[in-house]
C-alpha positions in Angstrom: -20.6 8.0 71.7 -22.0 8.9 68.3 -20.6 11.4 65.9 -22.6 13.6 63.5 -20.5 14.9 60.7 -21.0 18.6 59.8 -23.0 19.3 56.7 -22.4 22.4 54.7 -25.0 23.4 52.1 -23.6 25.7 49.5 -24.8 27.6 46.3 -22.6 29.2 43.7 -23.5 30.8 40.3 -20.8 30.5 37.6 -20.8 32.4 34.2 -17.2 31.6 33.0 -14.8 28.7 32.7 -12.6 30.2 35.3 -12.0 27.8 38.3 -13.4 29.2 41.5 -12.4 28.0 44.9 -15.8 28.1 46.6 -15.2 26.2 49.9 -12.2 25.5 52.1 -12.2 22.5 54.5 -9.9 23.7 57.3 -7.6 21.0 58.7 -5.6 21.2 61.9 -2.0 19.9 62.0 -2.1 16.1 62.4 -5.8 16.0 61.4 -7.3 13.4 59.0 -10.6 13.8 57.2 -12.9 12.4 54.6 -14.6 15.0 52.4 -17.7 14.1 50.4 -19.5 16.4 48.0 -22.9 15.8 46.4 -23.5 18.3 43.7 -26.1 19.5 41.1 -25.9 22.3 38.6 -28.3 23.6 36.0 -28.7 26.4 33.5 -31.4 29.1 34.2 -34.0 27.3 32.0 -33.0 23.8 33.2 -32.2 22.7 29.7 -28.7 21.5 30.7 -27.7 19.8 34.0 -24.7 18.3 35.7 -24.8 16.0 38.8 -22.4 13.9 40.7 -20.9 12.8 44.0 -17.2 12.6 45.0 -15.2 11.7 48.0 -11.6 11.7 49.2 -9.4 11.2 52.2 -6.9 14.0 53.2 -4.5 14.4 56.1 -2.5 17.3 57.4 1.0 16.4 58.3 3.1 19.1 59.9 0.9 21.8 58.4 0.7 20.5 54.9 -2.5 18.8 53.5 -2.0 15.7 51.3 -4.5 13.5 49.5 -4.5 9.9 50.7 -5.1 8.2 47.4 -7.4 9.6 44.7 -10.6 11.5 45.0 -13.2 9.1 43.6 -16.5 9.4 42.0 -19.1 7.8 44.2 -21.8 8.7 41.7 -20.2 9.2 38.3 -20.6 12.8 37.0 -23.4 13.0 34.5 -23.9 16.1 32.4 -25.7 17.3 29.3 -23.4 18.1 26.4 -23.7 21.9 27.0 -22.1 21.4 30.5 -19.6 18.6 29.6 -16.6 20.9 30.4 -18.0 22.0 33.8 -16.5 20.3 36.9 -16.2 20.2 40.6 -12.9 19.0 42.2 -11.7 18.3 45.8 -7.9 18.9 46.2 -5.3 19.5 48.9 -4.2 23.1 49.2 -1.7 24.4 51.8 -3.0 23.0 55.1 -6.5 22.5 53.9 -8.7 20.7 51.4 -10.5 22.9 48.8 -13.5 22.5 46.6 -13.1 24.2 43.2 -16.0 24.6 40.7 -15.4 25.4 37.0 -18.3 26.5 34.9 -18.7 27.0 31.1 -17.8 30.3 29.3 -20.9 32.3 28.5 -23.2 30.0 30.4 -24.9 30.8 33.7 -24.9 27.7 35.9 -26.4 27.6 39.4 -24.6 25.0 41.5 -26.0 23.5 44.7 -23.8 21.2 46.7 -23.6 19.5 50.1 -20.3 19.0 51.8 -19.9 16.3 54.5 -16.7 16.1 56.5 -15.7 13.3 58.8 -12.7 14.1 61.0 -10.2 12.1 63.1 -7.0 13.2 64.8 -3.9 11.3 63.5 
């Protein structure tokens, strides 16, 4: 039996340096998952860009999500100097894993990212 992981294609526009929770990966109690995010962001004229790929393992134990080790850079984040403070993170939050994007103050960044989730009951 083969398993095809769900793919979630997302777009977000940021204009501030305020962290924005843009996607929640719901986890059931006693669920384990691997979350991988491939992302790209660029300013309106394309003069500045940010790219990267991250992945991390999470498990929900008795209703609380915890990270199993660290979220790692699969492809190291690369950005132009104007976007060096922008970021994408994957963290546990409550019973779930969340994807948070932080832009740059006064800069419009269009983010495109793909979320892949592999699941397994504990």
